[in-house]
Each structure stands twice: as structure tokens, then as C-alpha cells.
N, C-alpha and C positions, 0 to 999 in steps of 0.2 A: 600825191598828197594834196588835197585842196586847201584853200586859204583858211577855212575854219579849223581844219585839223592842224595846220601849221601854227596858227595862233594859239590853239589849245596846247600844243606841244611846247611852245615857247613859254607860256605861262607856267606850265608844269615844271619845266626845267629851271625856271627862275623862282620856283617855290611861291608863285603868286596865286596858286590855285589850291583849294582845300580837297581833302579826301572825299568830303561829301559832294563837292562839285564833280569830281571824277566819277564817283558812283552814279550820280545823276545823269551824266553824259552817257555812260555805259548803259544804264537802264533805258534811257530814251532811245538809244540805238537798237537795243534788243526789242523793245516794245514796237518800234517801227517795223523791224524785220518780221516779227511774229504777226503783226497786224496784216502786212502784205501777204504772208503765207496763209493766214486764215481766210482772207478774201479769195485767193486763188483756189485753195483746197475746197472751199465750200461754195464756189461759184457764185459769190455774192456780187451784187451790183449796188455799191454804196451811193447814196444820194447826198451825203453830207459827211463832215469830219466825224470821227468816232468820239464818244464821250467817255472819259476815264471814270469808271464806276468805283473801282477798288484797287488800291496799290499798297500792299503791305509786305514787309519782310518777316519771314518766319524765324523761329529760334534756330532752325537748322541752317540758316543762311540762304534759303531759297526765297524767291520772290513770287508772290501771287498777284497777278494783274487781271482785272476784269474790265472790259470796256464794251460799250453798246455801240453797234454800228447800224445807223439808219439805212435801210435798203428799200429798193422798189418791191412792192408786194408781188407775190406770185398770183397770177390771175388765170383761172381755168374757165374758159367759155362753156356755157351750157349749150343745149341744143337750140339753135336759133333758125335753122333753115326750115322753111315750110310754115313758120309762124305767121298767122294772118293778123294784120293790124287794121282796125277800122279808121278810115281817114275822115277827118272833120272838114266840113266845107268852111271856107273863110272868104269873106268879101272885103275887098279894098274899097274905100270911099274916096 
């Protein structure tokens, strides 16, 4: 158990933490795990932290989370071999 978990447990046992805080901690943990899984499964290459777009709890008790992950764009090179380019003459003075 790391220090954060230990402090969290102590607050909980001493009733210094609310149910809302517990739900928030659990949700943050789940979101973090699902984010990592989405990155691996979709072979994403994130270039910045994700932005939480939507976070809502449904009547059934399920949670829907949508976040935007900025990634490197996929680049497909066109045919470039054999392309001739006209060189300009440049003079240094």
C-alpha cells in the first residue's frame, strides 16, 4: 500500500472523508485504467494529457466518461522517388 492509499484509508477509517470523495477517488482510478487501456488497444501515441469531455452518472448507476486524447497524426507518404525539382540559382554577395 503506498502513502496516498494509506492516508486515504486512515481518513476513511476516522470518518474524515465523505462518500462523494470516495466515489471520486474510485472514478479517477477507473478513468486512469481505462485511459491506459484505450491507448494500448488503439495503438495511440498521445502528445499531451487527455481532456475530460463528459463525465456523467446514469440512472442505472453506470458512469459514462468521454475524453479527448491529442495524438500524433498518421502520415502516409505519397510517391516521392523520381520526382524532379528545378533548382534555383542563388548568389551570395
